[in-house]
C-alpha positions in Angstrom: 84.3 58.7 -5.1 88.0 58.4 -5.8 88.2 60.8 -8.7 86.6 62.2 -11.8 87.2 63.9 -15.0 85.2 66.1 -17.4 85.8 66.4 -21.1 84.3 68.5 -23.8 84.8 69.1 -27.5 86.5 72.3 -28.4 88.6 73.9 -31.1 91.9 75.6 -31.0 91.9 79.0 -32.6 93.0 79.4 -36.2 96.7 80.3 -36.3 97.6 78.1 -33.3 101.0 76.5 -34.0 101.6 73.1 -32.5 104.8 71.2 -32.5 104.9 69.0 -35.6 101.9 70.5 -37.2 101.8 73.4 -39.5 99.9 76.4 -38.4 96.4 76.0 -39.5 94.3 78.8 -41.0 91.3 77.0 -39.7 90.2 76.0 -36.2 91.7 72.7 -35.0 89.1 70.3 -33.6 90.1 69.0 -30.1 89.0 67.0 -27.1 89.6 69.0 -24.0 90.0 67.2 -20.7 88.7 70.1 -18.7 89.1 68.7 -15.2 90.8 65.6 -13.8 90.9 65.2 -10.1 91.8 62.5 -7.6 90.8 62.5 -3.9 93.8 63.2 -1.7 93.4 59.8 0.0 93.6 58.0 -3.3 96.5 59.9 -4.9 99.7 58.0 -6.0 97.6 54.8 -6.3 97.1 54.9 -10.1 93.6 56.4 -10.1 94.7 59.4 -12.2 96.3 57.1 -14.7 93.1 55.1 -15.0 91.0 58.2 -15.4 93.3 59.7 -18.0 93.4 56.3 -19.8 89.6 56.3 -19.9 89.4 59.9 -21.2 92.0 59.1 -23.9 90.1 56.0 -25.0 86.9 58.0 -25.4 88.8 60.6 -27.3 90.1 57.9 -29.7 86.6 56.6 -30.2 85.4 60.1 -31.0 88.3 60.5 -33.4 87.3 57.4 -35.3 83.9 59.1 -36.0 85.9 61.9 -37.6 87.2 65.3 -37.1 89.3 65.2 -33.9 93.0 65.5 -34.1 94.3 66.3 -30.7 93.6 66.0 -26.9 94.1 69.2 -24.9 94.6 69.7 -21.2 95.4 72.8 -19.1 97.9 71.7 -16.4 97.2 73.7 -13.2 100.7 73.4 -11.8 104.2 71.8 -12.3 103.0 68.5 -10.8 100.2 68.3 -13.3 102.5 69.2 -16.2 104.8 66.4 -15.1 101.9 63.9 -14.9 100.6 64.7 -18.4 104.1 64.8 -19.8 104.6 61.1 -18.7 101.7 60.3 -21.1 103.2 62.2 -24.1 101.5 65.5 -23.7 103.6 68.5 -24.9 103.2 72.2 -24.0 101.7 74.3 -26.7 104.4 76.9 -26.0 106.8 77.7 -23.2 104.5 80.5 -21.9 101.3 78.4 -21.6 100.1 75.7 -19.2 98.1 74.3 -22.2 99.3 70.9 -23.3 98.3 68.7 -26.2 98.6 65.1 -27.5 98.1 64.1 -31.1 95.4 61.4 -31.2 97.4 59.5 -33.8 100.0 58.8 -31.1 97.4 56.8 -29.2 97.5 54.2 -31.9 101.3 54.0 -32.2 
């Protein structure tokens, strides 16, 4: 096995403020990529990019069914933050390791 990811449906708490989105008084439906890992022997070979691409494609399909607005990840370190940032993820705030991507950006 070269790598894997797990993803679940979740919701951000009411009152969460995201860049470019007004603070919602309701929960914000989201697709959480809970884990994404690549075997050390396969790192820096594009496996993470492929896994993330698959996860984002599945999120986009789920969004077409309705309800989802964002994809969320919890970057575990600066390297992960940089990795997700290359794909358009933005930190929820400067104090958090949580990052998000608007699903509408997947179609742009």
